[in-house]
PyMOL CGO cylinders between C-alpha atoms (Angstrom):
from pymol import cmd
from pymol.cgo import CYLINDER

trace = [
    CYLINDER, 0.06, -0.40, 0.29, 1.20, 3.37, -1.08, 0.3, 1, 1, 1, 1, 1, 1,
    CYLINDER, 1.20, 3.37, -1.08, 0.95, 6.41, 1.20, 0.3, 1, 1, 1, 1, 1, 1,
    CYLINDER, 0.95, 6.41, 1.20, 0.18, 8.73, -1.97, 0.3, 1, 1, 1, 1, 1, 1,
    CYLINDER, 0.18, 8.73, -1.97, -2.84, 10.17, -1.42, 0.3, 1, 1, 1, 1, 1, 1,
    CYLINDER, -2.84, 10.17, -1.42, -5.07, 12.05, -4.59, 0.3, 1, 1, 1, 1, 1, 1,
    CYLINDER, -5.07, 12.05, -4.59, -6.08, 15.69, -4.31, 0.3, 1, 1, 1, 1, 1, 1,
    CYLINDER, -6.08, 15.69, -4.31, -8.53, 16.94, -6.15, 0.3, 1, 1, 1, 1, 1, 1,
    CYLINDER, -8.53, 16.94, -6.15, -9.56, 20.44, -6.57, 0.3, 1, 1, 1, 1, 1, 1,
    CYLINDER, -9.56, 20.44, -6.57, -12.24, 22.33, -8.19, 0.3, 1, 1, 1, 1, 1, 1,
    CYLINDER, -12.24, 22.33, -8.19, -12.14, 26.34, -9.06, 0.3, 1, 1, 1, 1, 1, 1,
    CYLINDER, -12.14, 26.34, -9.06, -15.60, 28.47, -9.62, 0.3, 1, 1, 1, 1, 1, 1,
    CYLINDER, -15.60, 28.47, -9.62, -15.43, 32.21, -10.42, 0.3, 1, 1, 1, 1, 1, 1,
    CYLINDER, -15.43, 32.21, -10.42, -18.49, 32.63, -8.08, 0.3, 1, 1, 1, 1, 1, 1,
    CYLINDER, -18.49, 32.63, -8.08, -18.02, 35.63, -5.48, 0.3, 1, 1, 1, 1, 1, 1,
    CYLINDER, -18.02, 35.63, -5.48, -19.42, 34.28, -2.63, 0.3, 1, 1, 1, 1, 1, 1,
    CYLINDER, -19.42, 34.28, -2.63, -17.72, 31.53, -0.22, 0.3, 1, 1, 1, 1, 1, 1,
    CYLINDER, -17.72, 31.53, -0.22, -19.87, 28.22, -0.87, 0.3, 1, 1, 1, 1, 1, 1,
    CYLINDER, -19.87, 28.22, -0.87, -21.23, 26.68, 2.20, 0.3, 1, 1, 1, 1, 1, 1,
    CYLINDER, -21.23, 26.68, 2.20, -22.55, 23.04, 2.85, 0.3, 1, 1, 1, 1, 1, 1,
    CYLINDER, -22.55, 23.04, 2.85, -26.71, 23.69, 2.84, 0.3, 1, 1, 1, 1, 1, 1,
    CYLINDER, -26.71, 23.69, 2.84, -29.20, 21.89, 4.71, 0.3, 1, 1, 1, 1, 1, 1,
    CYLINDER, -29.20, 21.89, 4.71, -30.16, 18.84, 2.16, 0.3, 1, 1, 1, 1, 1, 1,
    CYLINDER, -30.16, 18.84, 2.16, -34.27, 18.31, 1.77, 0.3, 1, 1, 1, 1, 1, 1,
    CYLINDER, -34.27, 18.31, 1.77, -35.90, 15.96, 0.10, 0.3, 1, 1, 1, 1, 1, 1,
    CYLINDER, -35.90, 15.96, 0.10, -36.80, 17.91, -2.95, 0.3, 1, 1, 1, 1, 1, 1,
    CYLINDER, -36.80, 17.91, -2.95, -34.44, 20.21, -3.39, 0.3, 1, 1, 1, 1, 1, 1,
    CYLINDER, -34.44, 20.21, -3.39, -33.11, 20.16, -7.01, 0.3, 1, 1, 1, 1, 1, 1,
    CYLINDER, -33.11, 20.16, -7.01, -29.55, 21.99, -6.24, 0.3, 1, 1, 1, 1, 1, 1,
    CYLINDER, -29.55, 21.99, -6.24, -27.03, 22.54, -3.07, 0.3, 1, 1, 1, 1, 1, 1,
    CYLINDER, -27.03, 22.54, -3.07, -25.56, 18.97, -2.97, 0.3, 1, 1, 1, 1, 1, 1,
    CYLINDER, -25.56, 18.97, -2.97, -21.73, 19.06, -4.35, 0.3, 1, 1, 1, 1, 1, 1,
    CYLINDER, -21.73, 19.06, -4.35, -20.32, 20.09, -0.84, 0.3, 1, 1, 1, 1, 1, 1,
    CYLINDER, -20.32, 20.09, -0.84, -23.21, 17.75, 0.78, 0.3, 1, 1, 1, 1, 1, 1,
    CYLINDER, -23.21, 17.75, 0.78, -21.25, 14.58, -0.95, 0.3, 1, 1, 1, 1, 1, 1,
    CYLINDER, -21.25, 14.58, -0.95, -17.47, 16.08, -1.16, 0.3, 1, 1, 1, 1, 1, 1,
    CYLINDER, -17.47, 16.08, -1.16, -17.94, 15.92, 2.85, 0.3, 1, 1, 1, 1, 1, 1,
    CYLINDER, -17.94, 15.92, 2.85, -18.99, 12.58, 2.75, 0.3, 1, 1, 1, 1, 1, 1,
    CYLINDER, -18.99, 12.58, 2.75, -17.11, 11.00, 0.91, 0.3, 1, 1, 1, 1, 1, 1,
    CYLINDER, -17.11, 11.00, 0.91, -13.68, 12.81, 1.66, 0.3, 1, 1, 1, 1, 1, 1,
    CYLINDER, -13.68, 12.81, 1.66, -11.06, 12.76, 4.67, 0.3, 1, 1, 1, 1, 1, 1,
    CYLINDER, -11.06, 12.76, 4.67, -10.62, 16.25, 4.74, 0.3, 1, 1, 1, 1, 1, 1,
    CYLINDER, -10.62, 16.25, 4.74, -11.66, 18.75, 2.44, 0.3, 1, 1, 1, 1, 1, 1,
    CYLINDER, -11.66, 18.75, 2.44, -11.41, 22.72, 2.24, 0.3, 1, 1, 1, 1, 1, 1,
    CYLINDER, -11.41, 22.72, 2.24, -12.73, 25.62, 0.60, 0.3, 1, 1, 1, 1, 1, 1,
    CYLINDER, -12.73, 25.62, 0.60, -9.73, 28.62, -0.49, 0.3, 1, 1, 1, 1, 1, 1,
    CYLINDER, -9.73, 28.62, -0.49, -10.42, 32.07, -2.09, 0.3, 1, 1, 1, 1, 1, 1,
    CYLINDER, -10.42, 32.07, -2.09, -8.98, 32.69, -4.92, 0.3, 1, 1, 1, 1, 1, 1,
    CYLINDER, -8.98, 32.69, -4.92, -6.65, 36.08, -5.94, 0.3, 1, 1, 1, 1, 1, 1,
    CYLINDER, -6.65, 36.08, -5.94, -8.72, 37.94, -8.01, 0.3, 1, 1, 1, 1, 1, 1,
    CYLINDER, -8.72, 37.94, -8.01, -11.95, 36.59, -6.95, 0.3, 1, 1, 1, 1, 1, 1,
    CYLINDER, -11.95, 36.59, -6.95, -13.71, 32.84, -7.29, 0.3, 1, 1, 1, 1, 1, 1,
    CYLINDER, -13.71, 32.84, -7.29, -12.85, 29.80, -4.97, 0.3, 1, 1, 1, 1, 1, 1,
    CYLINDER, -12.85, 29.80, -4.97, -10.96, 26.39, -5.20, 0.3, 1, 1, 1, 1, 1, 1,
    CYLINDER, -10.96, 26.39, -5.20, -12.20, 23.48, -2.93, 0.3, 1, 1, 1, 1, 1, 1,
    CYLINDER, -12.20, 23.48, -2.93, -10.44, 21.04, -2.74, 0.3, 1, 1, 1, 1, 1, 1,
    CYLINDER, -10.44, 21.04, -2.74, -10.85, 17.01, -0.91, 0.3, 1, 1, 1, 1, 1, 1,
    CYLINDER, -10.85, 17.01, -0.91, -8.55, 14.04, -0.36, 0.3, 1, 1, 1, 1, 1, 1,
    CYLINDER, -8.55, 14.04, -0.36, -10.92, 11.03, -1.03, 0.3, 1, 1, 1, 1, 1, 1,
    CYLINDER, -10.92, 11.03, -1.03, -11.45, 8.58, 2.15, 0.3, 1, 1, 1, 1, 1, 1,
    CYLINDER, -11.45, 8.58, 2.15, -10.35, 4.79, 1.62, 0.3, 1, 1, 1, 1, 1, 1,
]
cmd.load_cgo(trace, "trace")
């Protein structure tokens, strides 16, 4: 087994900081960060110079 971990990163140009929303049965959006939080060993959100956000996550094994 290796000590190497994969980090997944995505960027968005949104001026607001993303957040984990409360999930509802009939909601049609807002599940992305909840899924990342559930599947990741760790994750974070960093602002990007010039605007936007970078979400990074290390998937759980």
